[in-house]
C-alpha positions as CSV (number, residue, x, y, z in Angstrom):
1,M,-21.2,-78.7,6.6
2,S,-24.5,-77.8,8.2
3,E,-24.7,-74.2,9.2
4,R,-24.5,-72.4,12.4
5,K,-27.6,-70.7,13.0
6,V,-30.5,-72.2,11.5
7,L,-34.1,-71.1,11.5
8,N,-35.8,-74.4,10.1
9,K,-36.1,-76.8,12.5
10,Y,-36.5,-80.6,12.0
11,Y,-39.9,-82.1,12.3
12,P,-40.1,-85.8,12.3
13,P,-43.0,-87.8,10.1
14,D,-44.7,-88.8,13.3
15,F,-45.1,-85.6,14.8
16,D,-48.3,-84.6,16.3
17,P,-48.9,-81.1,17.6
18,S,-51.9,-81.7,19.3
19,K,-49.9,-83.9,22.0
20,I,-47.9,-81.0,22.7
21,P,-49.2,-79.3,26.3
22,K,-50.4,-75.6,26.3
23,L,-49.4,-73.6,29.1
24,K,-52.2,-71.7,31.2
25,L,-51.4,-68.3,31.5
26,P,-53.6,-66.0,33.6
27,K,-55.2,-63.4,31.3
28,D,-53.9,-60.3,33.3
29,R,-50.6,-61.4,33.6
30,Q,-47.9,-58.5,34.2
31,Y,-44.5,-58.1,32.2
32,V,-41.7,-55.9,33.3
33,V,-41.0,-53.2,30.6
34,R,-38.7,-50.2,30.0
35,L,-40.6,-46.9,29.0
36,M,-40.5,-43.5,29.6
37,A,-43.3,-41.1,31.0
38,P,-45.8,-40.0,28.3
39,F,-46.6,-36.7,29.9
40,N,-45.6,-34.4,32.6
41,M,-47.2,-35.2,36.0
42,R,-47.2,-34.4,39.6
43,C,-47.4,-37.1,42.6
44,K,-50.4,-36.8,44.9
45,T,-48.6,-38.2,48.0
46,C,-45.4,-36.1,48.0
47,G,-45.8,-33.4,45.2
48,E,-42.8,-34.4,43.1
49,Y,-42.7,-33.5,39.5
50,I,-42.1,-36.1,37.1
51,Y,-41.2,-34.6,33.7
52,K,-42.0,-36.1,30.4
53,G,-39.4,-38.6,29.0
54,K,-38.2,-40.0,32.5
55,K,-37.4,-43.5,32.0
56,F,-38.9,-46.2,34.5
57,N,-39.0,-50.1,34.9
58,A,-42.9,-50.3,34.5
59,R,-45.1,-53.5,34.8
60,K,-47.5,-53.7,31.7
61,E,-51.1,-55.6,31.7
62,T,-53.9,-55.7,29.2
63,V,-57.0,-54.1,30.7
64,Q,-59.8,-56.5,30.8
65,N,-63.2,-56.2,29.1
66,E,-61.8,-52.6,27.2
67,S,-60.6,-52.1,23.6
68,Y,-61.3,-49.8,20.8
69,L,-62.3,-51.1,17.4
70,G,-60.8,-54.7,18.5
71,L,-57.4,-52.9,19.8
72,P,-56.4,-53.9,23.3
73,I,-55.8,-51.3,26.0
74,F,-52.6,-51.6,28.3
75,R,-52.2,-50.4,31.9
76,F,-48.8,-49.4,32.8
77,Y,-47.6,-49.5,37.0
78,I,-44.5,-47.0,37.9
79,K,-43.1,-45.6,41.1
80,C,-42.8,-42.1,42.3
81,T,-38.9,-41.4,42.1
82,R,-39.3,-39.7,45.7
83,C,-42.0,-41.4,47.7
84,L,-41.8,-44.8,45.9
85,A,-45.8,-44.4,45.6
86,E,-47.4,-46.4,43.0
87,I,-48.7,-44.2,39.7
88,T,-50.9,-45.8,37.0
89,F,-51.8,-44.7,33.3
90,K,-53.3,-46.7,30.4
91,T,-53.2,-46.1,26.6
92,D,-56.1,-44.2,25.0
93,P,-56.2,-45.4,21.4
94,E,-59.2,-43.1,20.5
95,N,-57.2,-40.0,21.0
96,T,-53.9,-41.3,20.2
97,D,-52.6,-40.5,23.6
98,Y,-52.5,-41.9,27.3
99,A,-55.0,-41.1,30.0
100,M,-54.0,-40.9,33.9
101,E,-55.5,-43.2,36.1
102,H,-54.3,-43.3,39.7
103,G,-51.5,-41.6,41.9
104,A,-50.6,-38.5,40.2
105,T,-52.1,-35.5,38.1
106,R,-51.2,-34.5,34.5
107,N,-49.8,-31.2,34.1
108,F,-51.4,-28.8,31.3
109,Q,-54.9,-31.0,31.2
110,A,-56.9,-28.1,31.2
111,E,-55.4,-27.0,27.9
112,K,-55.6,-30.2,26.4
113,L,-59.5,-30.4,27.5
114,L,-60.0,-27.0,25.8
115,E,-58.7,-28.5,22.8
116,E,-60.7,-31.5,22.7
117,E,-63.9,-29.5,23.3
118,E,-62.9,-27.3,20.2
119,K,-62.4,-30.1,18.2
120,R,-65.9,-31.8,19.3
121,L,-68.1,-28.8,18.6
122,Q,-66.2,-28.2,14.9
123,K,-66.9,-32.1,14.4
124,E,-70.7,-31.5,15.3
125,R,-71.3,-28.4,13.4
126,E,-69.8,-30.4,10.3
127,D,-72.2,-33.3,10.9
128,E,-75.0,-30.7,11.1
129,E,-74.3,-29.0,7.7
130,L,-74.0,-32.2,5.9
131,N,-77.5,-33.3,6.8
132,N,-79.4,-29.8,7.1
133,P,-78.7,-27.5,4.3
134,M,-80.7,-24.6,6.1
135,K,-77.9,-24.7,9.0
136,V,-75.0,-23.7,6.5
137,L,-77.1,-20.7,5.9
138,E,-77.6,-19.8,9.7
139,N,-73.8,-20.6,10.3
140,R,-72.7,-18.4,7.4
141,T,-74.9,-15.4,8.4
142,K,-73.9,-15.9,12.3
143,D,-70.2,-15.7,10.8
144,S,-71.1,-12.3,8.4
145,K,-72.3,-10.7,11.5
146,L,-69.4,-11.3,13.7
147,E,-67.3,-10.2,11.3
148,M,-69.0,-6.9,10.7
149,E,-69.1,-6.3,14.5
150,V,-65.3,-6.7,14.6
151,L,-64.9,-4.5,12.0
152,E,-67.5,-1.9,13.3
153,N,-65.4,-1.9,16.7
154,L,-62.0,-1.8,15.0
155,Q,-63.5,1.4,13.0
156,E,-64.6,3.0,16.3
157,L,-61.3,2.4,18.0
158,K,-59.4,4.3,15.3
159,E,-61.9,7.1,15.2
160,L,-61.6,7.5,19.0
161,N,-57.4,7.5,18.5
162,Q,-57.8,10.2,15.7
163,R,-60.2,12.5,18.0
164,Q,-57.8,12.1,21.0
165,A,-54.7,12.8,18.9
166,N,-55.3,15.8,16.6
167,V,-51.7,16.2,15.2
168,D,-50.9,18.4,12.2
169,F,-47.8,16.9,10.8
170,E,-46.8,20.1,8.6
171,S,-47.0,22.5,11.3
172,M,-45.0,20.2,13.7
173,L,-42.2,19.8,10.7
174,H,-42.3,23.6,10.3
175,Q,-41.5,24.2,14.0
176,Y,-38.7,21.8,14.2
177,K,-37.3,23.5,11.4
178,E,-37.4,26.5,12.9
179,F,-36.2,25.6,16.2
180,E,-32.9,23.7,14.3
181,E,-32.5,27.3,12.4
182,Q,-32.6,29.2,15.8
183,Q,-30.2,26.6,17.4
184,K,-27.7,27.0,14.7
185,Q,-27.6,31.0,14.9
186,R,-27.2,30.5,18.8
187,E,-24.1,28.2,18.4
188,L,-22.7,30.7,15.8
189,E,-23.2,33.7,18.1
190,E,-21.3,31.5,20.6
191,D,-18.4,30.6,18.6
192,E,-18.0,34.4,17.5
193,Q,-18.2,35.4,21.4
194,E,-15.8,32.8,22.4
195,M,-13.2,33.8,19.6
196,K,-13.6,37.4,20.4
197,S,-12.7,37.0,24.3
198,M,-9.9,34.8,23.2
199,L,-8.5,37.2,20.9
200,E,-8.8,40.1,23.6
201,Q,-7.2,37.9,26.1
202,A,-4.2,37.1,23.8
203,Q,-3.8,40.9,23.1
204,S,-4.0,41.9,26.9
205,R,-1.1,39.3,27.7
206,R,1.1,40.5,24.7
207,L,0.9,44.0,25.8
208,L,1.4,42.7,29.7
209,E,4.5,40.9,28.5
210,D,6.0,43.8,26.7
211,S,5.7,46.3,29.3
212,D,7.3,43.9,31.9
213,S,10.1,43.7,29.3
214,E,10.6,47.3,29.2
215,E,10.3,47.7,32.9
216,E,12.5,44.9,34.3
217,L,14.7,42.3,32.3
218,P,13.7,38.9,33.2
219,P,15.9,37.0,35.8
220,V,18.9,35.1,34.5
221,R,18.4,31.4,35.5
222,P,21.5,30.0,36.9
223,K,22.8,26.9,34.7
224,P,22.7,23.9,36.5
225,P,25.9,22.3,37.5
226,A,27.6,20.0,34.8
227,K,27.4,16.4,35.6
228,G,31.2,15.4,35.5
229,K,32.7,11.8,35.8
230,P,33.0,10.5,39.3
231,T,36.9,10.3,38.8
232,D,37.2,14.0,38.2
233,I,37.4,14.6,42.0
234,L,40.9,12.8,42.0
235,Q,42.0,14.8,39.1
236,Q,41.0,18.1,40.8
237,D,43.0,16.8,44.0
238,S,46.0,16.3,42.1
239,E,46.1,19.2,40.0
240,P,46.8,21.9,42.7
241,Q,49.3,19.5,44.3
242,A,51.6,19.5,41.0
243,K,51.0,23.3,40.5
244,K,52.1,23.7,44.2
245,S,55.0,21.9,43.4
246,K,55.9,23.4,40.3
247,L,55.7,27.0,41.9
248,E,57.7,25.9,44.8
249,S,60.6,24.9,42.7
250,W,60.5,27.9,40.5
251,E,60.4,30.1,43.7
252,R,63.5,28.2,44.9
253,S,65.5,29.3,41.7
254,V,64.3,32.5,41.0
255,G,62.0,33.8,43.9
256,K,58.6,35.5,43.6
257,L,58.0,38.7,41.7
258,S,55.2,40.1,43.8
259,V,57.1,40.1,47.2
260,K,56.7,43.5,47.7
261,T,53.2,43.8,48.9
262,Q,53.3,40.8,51.1
263,L,57.0,41.4,52.4
264,S,57.0,45.1,52.4
265,G,56.1,45.5,56.3
266,L,58.7,42.9,57.7
267,V,61.8,43.9,56.1
268,T,63.5,46.8,57.3
269,A,66.6,48.7,55.7
270,K,69.8,48.4,57.8
271,K,71.1,51.4,59.5
272,K,74.7,52.2,58.5
273,P,76.6,54.1,61.4
274,I,78.4,57.7,60.0
275,S,81.9,57.9,61.6
276,G,82.6,61.3,60.4
277,M,79.4,62.9,62.4
278,A,79.8,63.1,66.0
279,N,77.2,65.6,66.7
280,G,73.8,64.4,67.5
281,S,72.1,66.3,64.8
282,G,74.1,64.3,62.5
283,S,73.0,60.8,63.7
284,Q,69.3,62.2,63.9
285,E,69.6,63.0,60.1
286,A,71.3,59.6,59.3
287,T,68.6,57.6,61.2
288,S,65.5,59.8,59.8
289,E,67.0,59.9,56.2
290,P,67.7,56.5,54.6
291,S,70.3,56.4,51.8
292,E,69.7,55.7,48.1
293,E,70.8,52.0,48.8
294,D,67.8,51.8,51.4
295,K,65.3,53.5,49.0
296,A,65.9,50.5,46.6
297,A,63.0,48.1,46.1
298,P,63.0,45.4,48.9
299,G,62.4,42.9,46.2
300,E,66.1,42.9,44.9
301,K,67.3,42.3,48.5
302,E,64.9,39.6,49.1
303,R,66.0,37.9,45.8
304,Q,69.7,38.3,46.9
305,R,69.0,36.8,50.4
306,V,67.4,33.7,48.7
307,S,70.1,33.2,46.0
308,G,72.4,33.4,49.0
309,R,70.9,30.9,51.0
310,Q,70.9,28.6,47.9
311,D,74.4,28.9,47.4
312,E,75.1,28.2,50.8
313,G,72.8,25.1,50.6
314,K,74.8,23.6,47.6
315,H,78.1,24.4,49.4
316,L,77.0,22.3,52.4
317,K,75.7,19.5,50.2
318,K,79.1,19.1,48.5
319,E,80.6,19.1,51.8
320,C,78.5,16.3,52.9
């Protein structure tokens, strides 16, 4: 059984590769590739910023008549995301970077140029020192002079600072300690004064209270009314009625004892005519001087009347 994915091809015995026609493709043929922006750039037409890492569908081609140590150099065409202007840049294998060509300006280009210039000068110096030993001595003397100048400048700055700031740290600490002690003494004195003033106020208040208590007793506050239940009103209304009914029944049967004060002015004693006395003087004496029976307490007479009425009422009930 044959394999499904076969890498080897079958070539017949009469196969002649020279008979296969070759495709004639142009040397500057372009391919569509997917890439990311290699550096930050700004479009010249609209001023749009294109940050590093933005993805584009770019066209790639090989640069004619340019190479570095046999390595081909490629050119890429992209379009601005805002105005669709064409931007081109190419590879720079010498510096392992990309070089801007047309349509935009590279950001942070000055920093890159400065770094490149420093590297170039360092490389030239190393080449000179390898070939010329006297140049090595000259460079070393220059470096030592620069170091000495830097040290002298630092020393001068330190001296200037010391002249301007003449501080005696011991005296400063001594003054600070004295200030702390003075502050503590002040706080203690203030606390003592506050305590004395509070004691005087308390004593004066006690004296005033004692004098007030001797002169005038404090007024007695009225007690708040006791909160009762809402059903107490009904009980209060029913109790006096029951008492009244009981008193009335008792009064009917026995009579009141304290009738003298209430009925003393209403009850008058009956005057009995005296037959034996015909003279006017005798009648006057009879009317003026009441008998012993009349002098009796009106309460007893009233009791007799009430009892008589009750008997009449009972008799009438029986007849009915």
